[in-house]
C-alpha positions as CSV (number, residue, x, y, z in Angstrom):
1,M,0.0,0.0,0.0
2,N,1.5,3.3,-1.1
3,L,0.8,5.9,1.6
4,F,2.3,8.7,-0.4
5,R,-0.8,8.8,-2.6
6,F,-2.7,10.3,0.4
7,C,-0.1,13.1,0.7
8,S,-2.0,15.3,-1.8
9,G,-4.7,15.7,0.8
10,L,-2.3,17.8,2.9
11,K,-2.6,20.5,0.2
12,V,-6.3,20.8,0.9
13,L,-5.6,21.0,4.6
14,G,-3.1,23.9,3.9
15,Y,-5.9,26.3,2.8
16,F,-7.5,25.9,6.2
17,V,-4.1,26.6,7.7
18,I,-4.0,29.9,5.9
19,L,-7.3,30.8,7.5
20,L,-5.9,29.7,10.8
21,V,-2.8,32.0,10.4
22,I,-5.1,35.0,9.5
23,T,-7.3,34.2,12.5
24,F,-4.3,34.0,14.9
25,V,-3.1,37.4,13.6
26,A,-6.5,38.9,14.0
27,V,-6.8,37.6,17.6
28,S,-3.3,38.9,18.5
29,Y,-4.1,42.3,16.9
30,Y,-7.3,42.6,18.9
31,A,-5.6,41.6,22.2
32,V,-2.5,43.7,21.8
33,V,-3.6,46.8,19.9
34,V,-7.4,47.2,20.0
35,N,-8.0,46.1,23.6
36,T,-4.8,46.9,25.4
37,W,-2.4,49.6,24.1
38,W,-4.6,51.7,21.8
39,P,-6.9,52.7,24.8
40,I,-3.8,53.5,26.8
41,L,-2.5,55.7,24.0
42,I,-5.7,57.8,23.6
43,E,-7.0,57.8,27.2
44,N,-3.9,58.0,29.4
45,N,-2.5,61.4,30.4
46,H,0.9,60.0,31.5
47,K,3.3,61.0,28.8
48,A,5.8,58.2,29.4
49,L,3.1,55.5,29.3
50,S,1.5,57.1,26.2
51,A,5.0,57.2,24.5
52,L,5.5,53.5,25.4
53,A,2.0,52.6,24.0
54,C,2.8,54.5,20.7
55,L,6.2,52.7,20.4
56,I,4.6,49.3,21.0
57,I,1.8,50.0,18.4
58,L,4.3,51.2,15.8
59,V,6.7,48.2,16.3
60,F,3.7,45.8,16.3
61,H,2.4,47.2,12.9
62,F,5.9,47.1,11.4
63,L,6.5,43.5,12.3
64,L,3.0,42.6,11.2
65,I,3.5,44.1,7.8
66,M,6.8,42.3,7.3
67,L,5.3,39.1,8.6
68,L,2.4,39.1,6.2
69,W,4.5,40.3,3.3
70,S,7.0,37.5,3.9
71,Y,4.2,34.9,4.4
72,F,2.2,35.6,1.3
73,T,5.4,35.9,-0.8
74,A,6.4,32.5,0.4
75,V,2.9,31.2,-0.3
76,F,2.6,32.5,-3.8
77,T,6.2,32.2,-5.0
78,D,7.0,29.0,-7.0
79,P,9.8,27.3,-5.2
80,G,11.1,26.2,-8.6
81,S,10.3,23.4,-11.0
82,V,12.4,21.6,-13.6
83,P,12.5,23.6,-16.8
84,E,11.8,22.1,-20.3
85,H,15.5,22.3,-21.4
86,F,16.4,19.7,-18.8
87,R,14.1,17.1,-20.4
88,R,16.6,15.6,-22.8
89,E,17.4,12.2,-24.3
90,L,18.5,9.8,-21.7
91,V,19.1,6.2,-21.0
92,V,17.4,4.9,-17.8
93,V,18.6,1.8,-16.2
94,G,16.3,1.2,-13.2
95,D,16.3,4.4,-11.2
96,S,19.8,5.5,-12.5
97,L,20.6,7.9,-15.3
98,E,23.1,8.1,-18.1
99,A,22.8,11.3,-20.1
100,G,25.0,13.4,-22.2
101,A,23.6,16.6,-20.7
102,S,25.4,18.2,-17.7
103,T,25.2,21.5,-15.8
104,G,28.9,21.6,-15.0
105,Q,28.1,20.8,-11.4
106,G,28.0,17.0,-11.7
107,A,25.8,14.5,-13.4
108,L,22.1,15.2,-13.7
109,G,19.6,13.1,-11.8
110,Y,16.4,11.4,-13.0
111,C,13.0,11.2,-11.3
112,P,11.2,7.9,-12.1
113,K,7.9,9.4,-10.8
114,C,7.9,12.5,-13.0
115,R,10.0,10.7,-15.7
116,I,12.2,13.8,-16.2
117,V,15.8,14.7,-15.9
118,K,16.4,16.9,-12.9
119,P,19.3,19.2,-11.9
120,P,21.4,18.7,-8.8
121,R,19.8,19.1,-5.4
122,C,16.3,18.7,-6.9
123,H,13.9,16.3,-5.2
124,H,10.4,15.0,-5.7
125,C,7.6,16.2,-3.5
126,S,4.9,13.7,-2.8
127,V,2.4,16.4,-1.8
128,C,2.9,18.6,-4.9
129,Q,3.4,15.6,-7.1
130,R,6.4,17.2,-8.9
131,C,10.1,17.8,-8.6
132,V,11.2,20.9,-6.7
133,L,14.5,22.7,-7.2
134,K,16.7,22.5,-4.1
135,M,13.7,21.2,-2.1
136,D,13.9,21.7,1.7
137,H,10.5,20.4,2.7
138,H,6.8,20.8,2.0
139,C,5.3,23.3,4.5
140,V,1.6,22.9,5.4
141,W,1.7,26.5,6.9
142,I,2.4,28.1,3.5
143,V,0.6,25.4,1.3
144,N,3.7,25.2,-0.7
145,C,7.1,23.6,-1.0
146,V,10.1,25.4,0.4
147,G,12.7,25.4,-2.3
148,A,15.4,27.4,-4.1
149,R,13.2,30.4,-5.0
150,N,11.3,30.9,-1.8
151,Y,13.6,29.7,0.9
152,K,14.6,33.2,1.8
153,F,11.0,34.3,2.1
154,F,10.2,31.3,4.3
155,L,13.1,32.1,6.6
156,L,12.0,35.8,6.9
157,F,8.5,34.6,7.7
158,L,9.9,32.5,10.6
159,L,12.0,35.5,11.8
160,Y,9.2,38.1,11.7
161,T,6.6,35.7,13.2
162,F,9.1,34.9,16.0
163,L,9.6,38.6,16.7
164,E,5.9,39.4,16.5
165,T,4.9,36.6,18.9
166,L,7.7,37.5,21.3
167,L,6.4,41.1,21.4
168,D,2.9,39.8,22.0
169,V,4.1,37.7,25.0
170,V,6.0,40.6,26.5
171,V,3.3,43.2,26.2
172,L,0.5,40.9,27.3
173,L,2.5,39.5,30.2
174,P,1.2,42.0,32.8
175,S,-2.4,41.4,31.9
176,F,-1.7,37.6,31.9
177,I,-0.3,37.8,35.5
178,E,-3.1,40.1,36.7
179,F,-5.8,37.7,35.2
180,F,-4.5,34.6,37.0
181,S,-3.7,36.5,40.2
182,Q,-7.3,37.6,40.4
183,A,-8.6,34.1,39.4
184,I,-6.4,32.4,42.0
185,K,-7.5,34.9,44.7
186,H,-11.1,34.1,44.2
187,S,-10.8,30.3,44.0
188,S,-9.9,27.7,46.5
189,S,-9.4,24.7,44.2
190,P,-8.3,23.9,40.6
191,S,-11.9,23.1,39.6
192,Q,-13.1,26.4,41.0
193,L,-10.3,28.1,39.1
194,A,-11.3,26.5,35.8
195,S,-15.0,27.4,36.4
196,L,-14.0,31.0,37.2
197,V,-12.0,31.2,34.0
198,L,-14.9,29.8,31.9
199,A,-17.5,32.0,33.7
200,F,-15.5,35.3,33.3
201,G,-17.8,38.0,32.3
202,E,-15.6,39.9,29.7
203,C,-14.5,37.9,26.7
204,S,-11.5,40.2,26.4
205,M,-10.3,39.2,29.8
206,I,-10.2,35.6,28.8
207,L,-8.5,36.6,25.5
208,Y,-5.3,37.8,27.4
209,P,-4.2,34.4,28.9
210,I,-5.3,32.4,25.8
211,D,-3.4,34.7,23.4
212,A,-0.4,34.9,25.7
213,V,-0.1,31.1,26.1
214,L,-0.5,30.6,22.3
215,N,2.1,33.1,21.6
216,L,4.5,31.7,24.2
217,A,4.1,28.2,22.6
218,F,4.8,29.7,19.1
219,V,7.8,31.6,20.4
220,L,9.4,28.4,21.8
221,S,8.6,26.3,18.8
222,L,9.7,29.0,16.3
223,L,13.0,29.5,18.2
224,C,13.8,25.8,17.8
225,F,12.9,25.9,14.1
226,I,14.9,29.0,13.5
227,V,18.0,27.6,15.2
228,M,17.7,24.4,13.1
229,H,17.4,26.4,9.8
230,L,20.3,28.7,10.8
231,S,22.4,25.5,11.2
232,L,21.3,24.3,7.8
233,L,21.9,27.7,6.2
234,S,25.4,27.9,7.7
235,T,26.4,24.7,5.9
236,N,24.4,25.2,2.7
237,T,22.3,22.2,3.4
238,T,18.6,21.4,3.1
239,S,16.4,19.3,5.4
240,V,16.4,16.6,2.7
241,E,20.2,16.7,2.2
242,V,20.9,16.1,5.9
243,H,20.3,12.4,5.2
244,E,22.6,12.5,2.2
245,K,25.7,13.9,3.9
246,S,28.5,11.8,5.3
247,G,29.2,12.5,8.9
248,D,33.0,12.9,8.6
249,V,33.1,14.6,5.1
250,R,32.5,18.3,4.6
251,W,29.4,18.8,2.4
252,K,30.5,19.6,-1.1
253,Y,28.2,22.6,-1.4
254,D,29.5,24.2,1.9
255,L,31.4,27.2,0.6
256,G,31.8,28.9,4.0
257,K,29.2,30.8,6.1
258,K,29.4,34.1,4.1
259,K,29.0,32.5,0.7
260,N,26.4,30.1,2.0
261,F,24.3,33.0,3.3
262,E,24.6,34.9,0.1
263,Q,23.4,32.0,-1.9
264,V,20.0,32.3,-0.2
265,F,19.8,36.0,0.8
266,G,21.8,37.6,-2.0
267,K,24.8,40.0,-1.8
268,K,22.8,43.2,-1.6
269,K,22.6,43.9,2.2
270,A,19.8,46.4,1.7
271,F,17.6,43.5,0.6
272,W,18.5,40.9,3.2
273,L,15.5,41.6,5.5
274,L,13.1,42.2,2.7
275,P,11.1,39.4,0.9
276,L,12.5,40.3,-2.5
277,Y,15.8,40.3,-4.4
278,S,17.7,42.9,-6.3
279,K,18.0,42.5,-10.1
280,D,21.8,42.1,-9.8
281,D,21.4,39.2,-7.4
282,L,18.8,37.5,-9.5
283,H,21.0,37.8,-12.6
284,N,24.4,37.0,-11.1
285,I,23.7,34.4,-8.4
286,T,22.8,31.1,-10.2
287,S,21.8,29.3,-7.0
288,L,18.8,31.6,-6.7
289,Q,17.4,30.1,-9.8
290,G,17.9,26.6,-8.4
291,L,19.6,25.1,-11.4
292,E,23.4,25.4,-10.8
293,F,25.3,25.3,-7.5
294,P,29.0,25.9,-7.2
295,T,30.9,23.3,-5.1
296,R,34.0,23.6,-3.0
297,S,36.1,22.1,-5.8
298,D,34.9,25.0,-8.1
299,I,36.0,27.6,-5.6
300,D,39.2,25.9,-4.4
301,P,40.3,23.6,-7.2
């Protein structure tokens, strides 16, 4: 029984995940801006507190814009598929390939499922049912594969989501502590505490602890995910390629931390934190197209 034929169902699930992301953003926006810091900004006469509220609202909106920009860019950017000129005459023996065509970066591969020649570092996605250039993984959160052409946008989405949720936790922490202090004060047992939380009159008061706990969970999980991808980025490795590397041998695509970083984020520093590339980087850095990748032997023959 081939379980991979059910993987396409994850794509349908992904569209509900997009709605979940939008809902989570809306709840956080209501809890942080509408119900907490905006009233402080317009009603408080204390200049220092009003200035703090203004700063928090500005930072929140900046991170939110960058988060959504990075997110939808990662969602709608094609991670890269095998172009037509790679589909050449070949001789297939089982799952191996003998072909005259080469990219200069080693022999081309062959996908028996798609029945096409594929460039180096290209892998087949069982969810998308196609080969993806420099595939890292299929991400349900963006309803898309993470590959050569949207990996940067995915990493920026992780970064800005982490910063946004961290901000939410920090600014909601006082309300979170106050909520449970009051709840514990008026309850004598865990069951009474739970009943008190459920019976709380104002919906907004329940929103504080729920949103704070959700954001804290996201912060911790995102931190682990970011650390993992920073490790992969520093060695120019994808999640798929981790299983292909030999433990004692340096990865052939590892060109050093600086060059590895530039292969994903480009050389123009002004564009590093934006979900887009400069024209020069798109034209000059072949790895951004996902077809050719320099190896250590090319840099240091």
